[in-house]
N, C-alpha and C positions, 0 to 999 in steps of 0.2 A: 582315348589316349590323352594322358595328362601332359602339361606343358613340357616337362622334362623328357618324356618319351618322344613327344613330337620333335623336340630339339634334336635328340639323338638320331631321329629318322631322316633329318635333312641337313645336319651339321656338315659343313665342308663341301656340300654339293653345289654344282653350278645350277642356275635356274633352269637351264635346258634339261638337265638330268631329272630334276623334279617334275618338269612338264611332261617328259616322256613317261614317267611313272603314272601321272594323272591321266594321260592319254590312254594308257593300258588298263588302269584299274578303276578310273572314275569317268570314263568317256561319256556316259549318259547323264551325268550330274550337271546341273546348271551352274555356270561360272559367272557369266556376264548378263546383266539385265539392262537393256537400253530402252528408255521410254521413247516411243515413236507413235505419233498420231494418237496420243493418250492411251496407249496400251504398252505393256512391257514386252519387248521383243527379247526372247531368251536365247542364249548361246551356251551350249554345253561345252565341257572341256574338249570333247571330240570335235564339235563344230569349230571351236577356236583353233585347234591344232590343224584341222583340215584346211581352213582358210589361210592360216599362217604358213603352212607348208607350200601352198600355191603362191603366196607372196615371195617365199624364198626361191621357188623355181624361177619366177620372173627375174629376181635380182641376180641369181647365179648365172642365168642365161646371158645377162647383159654386162655385168660388172665383175670386178676382181675382189678376192678376200681383202678385207681391210679398208675398202672404199667407204667413204662417208655418205650416209643416206639421211636426208633431213625430213622432219615431220613438223608441219605447221597446222594445228587444228585445236579446236576446243575439245574438251574431254568427251570421249565416246568409245564405244566398243571397238570400232575400227582402229583407234589409236593403239590400243593394247595389241590387237591382232597384227598390225603392221610392225610394231616394235618386236614382237616375238619372231615375225618373219625375218627381220633384219638380223636378229641374233642367230637364227637357224642358218642363215646364209653366210655367217662369219664376217659380217660387215659391221660398221661402226655407226650407231645411231647419233643423230644431231638434232635434238628437239629445239623448236622455236616457240616463242610465246605467242598466243593468239592476239595479244595486244601490242606486240612489238612494232616499233616504227619502221618505216621502209629503209631508212639509212642503217639502222641497227641490224635488220635482217640481211641487208645486202652485205654488210661487213661479215656477219657470221657465215653466210653461204659462200662468199668468196674466200674467206680465211680458211674455212674447213675444206674447200674444194668439193662440196657436196655434189654428187652425181645425179641425184633425182630428188624431187620434193613432193612428198605426199601432202595434199592440201585438203583441209576440212573447213569447218565453220571458223570465222575469224571476227575479231573485233574491228578490223579495219581492212575491208576488202580492196579498197583502193591501194593501200600499201602492199597488200599481198599480190595484186595484179602487177604492180611496178617491178617486183622481183621475180615474178613467175617466168620471165623470159631468160633468166640466168641459167636454167637447167630444165630438163624434161619434168613434166608435172603429172601427177596422178590424183584424181579427185576421190576423196573418201566421204563419209557421211556429212551431209549438210554443207558441202562445198558450194559456194555461190559464185565462183569465177570460172572462166573457161580453162580447161586443162587439156593436155595432150591425150589422156585416156582416163578411164575410171577404174576404181578398184573392182567393180562388178565385172567389167570387161576382162580385166586381168585374171580374175578368179575363174571365169568361164573358159579362158584360152590356155590355162596352164594346169597340168596335173600336179598333185601334191608332191613335194620334194621327198624323195624316198629315203634319204640318209638321215641319221640321227646323230649328228656330230657333237663332240665336246672339244673344247679348245684349251690351249696352253693357258695356265692360270695367270701368266704375266702378259697375255695379249690384251689390248685395249678393246672394250666392247661398246663404250659410249664416250662421247665428248659432250658434257653438259656445260653450256656457256653460262657464266654468271650474268646477273641482271644489269650490270654496267652502271653501278651507282656513281662512280667517279670518272668514267671514261668508257673506252671500248670494252665490250664483254670479253672475258678471258675464257678460253676453252679448257675446262677441267677434264683431264683424261683419267678414266677409271678402268681398272682391269677386272677380269673375272674373279680374281682372288679377293678383291674388296667386297663384292656382293656375296660371295660364298662364305665369307667370314662374318660380315656385319649383319646381314638380314636374318639368318637363323638365330643369332643372339638376341636381336630385337624382338622377334616373334616369340622367343622363349620368355622374355620379360613381360610381354603383354598378354600371353596366354590365349592368343586367337585360335579359333578352329572353324570348322565348316558351319557351325551354328551362328557365327557372328555375321554382321553385314557391314560393308563399307559403302560410303556414298562419295562419289568422285566428281568434284566440280572445280576445284582450284586447278590452274594450268598444270598439266602433266609434264610440261617442260621444266617446272619448278622441281628441284631435287627432292624437297621434302614430300611433295604430293606423289611424285613418281616412286619414291622408295617406300613411303608409308602406305600407299594404296596399291600400286601395281606390284612391286616386288614382295611386299608383305603378303599380299593375297596369293601370289604364286607359291610361296613357301608354306602358308598356313591353310590353303584351300578355301579361304574366305571369299564368298561371292561379292561382286561389285555392282552397285546400282549407278546408272548415269541418268541425270535429268535430261528432259527433252530440250529445254531452252531456258533462258533467263526468266522469261515471263511465267513459266510453269514451275520455277525452282521450288517455291515453298510447298506447293501441292505434291510435287514429286518427292521432296524430302519427307513430308508427312506420311506418304505411302510407303517409302522405303524403311523409315524408322531405324536408322543405323544404330548399331551397338558401339561403333567407333566413329568419331567425327573429328576431322582435322580442319582448322581454319587459321587465318592470319589475323593479327590484331585489328586491322582496318575493318574486316568483316564482322568480327565479334562486336566491334563498336557499332557497326550498322545494325546488327540484330537488336542491340539494346536501344538504339535510337528509334527503331520501329516500334518497340514496346513502349518507350517513353512517350511517343507521339499519341498512342492510344490510351495509355494509363499514366497520368502524371507521376513523377518520382515521389512527390509528397504522399500520394495515395498508396503507392507501393510500400513506402516506409511504415505507414499506418497498418496496412494489412499484415506486414511481416511482424509487427509488434503484438498482434493479437493471436495467441496460440491456436485458436480454432480456425483462423483464417490463413495463417501462415502456410500450412500444408496445401490448402485449396489454391492459393496463389502460385505456389511452386509447381503444383501439378498442371495448372492452367498454362503457365509459361512454358514448361517442358513440353507439353503436348502441342501447344501452339507452334513451337519451333520444330516439332517432329523429332525431338531428342529425348522423349520420355523413356526410351529403352537403352539409351547410350550409357555404357559403363566406362568408356574411355573417351575423354574430350581433351584435345590437344591444341595448343596455340604455338606458333613459332614464326620464324623468318624475320621478325623485327621485334623491338621491345613492346611490351604491353603494360598498360597502367595497372598499378597495384589495386587502385580503387575499382577498376573494371573487373579484375579477377575476383575481388571480394564480393562484388555485386552478383556475379554468377554463382559463387559459392553460397550466398544467401538464398539464391533461387534453387539450391539443390543440384546445381550443375557444376561438378568439381573439375573445372577446366585446369589443366596443368600446362605449365610453360616449358617447352622443350628447347634445347639449344644445340644446334649443329650447323654445319655449313656444307656447301657443295664440295669443298675441298676435302672434308673428312667423311664424305658419304653420309652426312648428318648423324654420324655415329659419335655423339657427344654426351650430353647430359639430359636427364628427364627425371621426373618424380617416379620412383618405382611403384609397382602396383600395391605393394604392402604398406606404402607410406601415404600420408596425407599431403596434398600440395600446399606449399608455403608461399603465398604471394610475395613477389620480390626476389624469388630465387628460381633457378632452373633445375633444381634437383641434383642428383648425383650421376657420376659416369656410368656408362654401360660396362658390361663385363670386358675385361682385358683392354680397357681404355684408360689411359693415364691423362689426367688433367693437372696442370700445375701453373703457378703464377710466377712470371719472371721477376727478377729484381726491379724491373721498370714498371711492374704492375700489369703486364700483358698476359692474357690467357693463352696457354699453349696446350696442344693435344698431341698424343702419340698413340697410335694403334695400327693394326694391319689394314685398316680401312682408308688410310690416307691416299690421296691421289698420286698417280704416277708423276704428274706435273701439269703445267699449262702447255697446251698444244702450240708448238713452234715458238715458245717464249721461255727459253732456258734462264734468261736473266731474271725475269719475274718469278720463276719457279724458285731460283736460288734465294730470292729475297724472303720467301715465306717458309720454305722447307730447309731448316737448319738443325744439324745435330740430331736428326731423327724426329724433330717436332715440327708441327704446323703452327706457325705464328699467326694468330687470328686477327691481330690489329684491334682487338677489343680489350678493354681494361676490366678488372674485376678482382674479387677476392673469394676465398673459401672460408666459411664460418666454422665454429667449433663443432657443428653437427655434420660437417662434411658437405654442406650444400653450397653450390656455386652461385655467386651474385655477379651479374654482368652490369657494370656501371656505365658503359658507353663505348663509343668508338674513340680510340686515342686521337685520331685525326679530326674528330668533331670538336674537341676542346678548343676554346678560343680565349683570347686575352682582350679585355676591355681597354679603353684609352687610359684607364687608371692603373694598368699593369696587373690587374687581377684575373686569374684564370677561372673559367666557368665551364661546367660540364652540362650541355643542353638536356640530355635525357633525364637527369635527376630533377630538373625544373619542369620539364614537360609532364612528367609523371604526377606532379602535384595537382594538375588540372583534370585528372582522370575522372573525378566525381562530378564535374560540371556538365550537366545535361545539355547545355546550350552550345557547347563546342563540338566540332567534328574533328577535323585534322588540325594538329598543332605542330609548330616548329620554332624553337628558340634560336635566335641569331644575336650577333652583337660584336663581332670582331672589330675592334677599333672604335666602338661607340662608348659613350659615357656609362651606359647601363645596358643590360640585355633587353631585347624586345622579343615579342612573340607574334609570329604570323599564325592566322587561324582561319578555318572555314566554319560555317554554322551547321548545327545539327538540324534534323527535320523539325524538331520541336521549336527551335529558335526561328526557323523560317516561317513558322505560322504566327509569330508574335510581331509586335511593332518594334521598330528600331529603338525607340525610347526605352521600352521595357527590357529589351535585350541588353542595351548599354547599362541600364541601372543594375541589372543582376550581375553582369560581368564585372562591373566596377567593384561591387561588393566582394566577388570572388577574388579579384586581383588584389584587393586590399588585404583580405584574409590570408592569402598565400604569402604576400610580401612580408607580413608580420612575422612569419616563421622563418624567413630567409636572412642570411647575413646581408649587410648593406650592399656589398658589391654584386650580390646575386639578384637583387630585387629588380623585377621586370617593370620597365618604365611605361610600357604601353602594349595593348593587344591590337594588332592590325588585322582587320577583317577583310579578307580578299573576296572579290566578286566571284572568281572562278574556283570551282572545286579542283583539287589537284588529282590528276589522272595520268595513267601511262600515255594516253593519247596526246595530252599537251606537254608530255615529257617532264612533268613535275614529280611524278612517281616512276619507279622502275616497274617492269611487268609483274614483279612480286610484291607490289604495293609498298615498297620502301620509299621514304621521302628522299628526294635528291636535294640535299641541303645547299650544295653549291649552286645548283641551277635556280633554286628558290631565291637565294641571296642575290644572285646576279640579276634576276628579273625584278625583284622588289626593292633592292637597295636604294635606288634614287628616291623612291617614294618614302621609304623609312627615314632617310636623311633629311628630306624636306620637312617631315612632321616630327622630328626627334624631340623638339621642345614642347610639343603639344601634350604628350602623355595621355593616360586613360585609354579609352576605346576609340580607335581611329578606323573609319570606314572608307574603303576604296570607292571611288566614284564609278558608277556603272558605265559612264561614258569613256572611262580609261581602262577598259578591260585589257587583260594581258593575253587572252587566247580567244579564238573564235567560238561562237556559241555552240557549234556542233561538238566541240571538245570538252564541254562541261559536264558530260554525263559520266557516271561511274556505276558501280554495282547499285542498282536502284533500290531505294528503301522499301518499295512495295514487295520486293522479293526477299526481304529480310524481316518482315513483320510477323510476330506471333499474333494469334487471334486473342488479344488480351482486352479487347473492348467489350 
């Protein structure tokens, strides 16, 4: 079946309607593969629906249609099964991030009035334990806290839900909370009509089918991962592979060898850092310059990452460096930058399959999706995938949904090829003490080719010149402070030469702690919390403003406890490039 025929077979259908067809016609075919004790545990479409129907029986027995049901877990087969069970029961799913802080989880659970919490593996079991008393809890795969019951007990004690309902297209089926970059998370309400419109069109554009393979490891609470992996798989029939743990990530990825792989900029950066630590960038450049060795290097990198069969590579959720994208393209990995948000069901822009990704752009709109730039330079979207609104927050809804358009808060422009360029958050723009405006993302992107830098964030409201906070890459951490400073000073001077006087960065401030969701310097979706970073480091920056150059934070004045300094570990992102 070609993409157009597949689109016609699922267009306008609710996910449950597609699932009922797969249950009848493909019940014996494998849908989910969960690595467990170093073996793939397989679930057919029939297995998934049987388990989901038992979950639905449990929910229908205890709760009312429309009640909110929360899921807090790292990605696993049970996550998908529970979510389908919630849909079958006519209830509203409320996903939580596995790295979410206790205060943020408490807010979401109380704001949504969730009736039960399904708990799996977490990045912070202490935080999960703190909120587990707010409602009944059910343990799913790899749950490490005490719960009121387990999914296996639930499955054994309930018969499969016999009904196969469909729901009014205007009913809300999920509330996906934003990551809370600037304050409390907002509950984005989406209806059945949004998914039945958007997902078939996306699958149509990507051309997925049962021969493709997805690999799911970014939080399924993230709108992009949930839509691109879970919902795309339901409509395309594409099987999903789940890694066993962070420690086995690379091995599991190499075994799965996905044909489509989605990641966020921070993790694409980590993958490259792992390669740079084994093979110096200078050696990479040399090998790429030799025709006979270029292909060898590309194949080695692709195979080492487990992406040698990937035909669709996507980045999203936050800005990515143009230099980083170009590096991947040099390695034969044509990563494309997608642009969407929870509020428009990520139905925004991407490089279409027939086009070549252009670094610095996010491609063109999907079918029946209008994007335009307001007179103020703000990016606006209009389609049938827009949210119903923010749950219990009509004032905030009215701020962003106006005249049928979603106002993104991002600035940008559309070039003469119809490609959208996102230039930054309007709210991130700041004014120096000289009265000059600065857009941080444009400056941060200029450091994307510096292998010694990890995370970067340009600040400077009210300062004489912009400054940059940064963490070090793996490669830099293996070098002496003097050598790192010497190279970074050269990079800083080279970048500043290309900038207008008011944009020149006076100094790079190297922080001791890596920025993570656990120390609340990143959102659960790996977005930098600029305001939190500025609040935490502003006194240090002001004390050292006259120093310039490369400024190192003293280890004795750390801003977060040691246990919070871990993030996606480099060893789980390294290709075998040594």
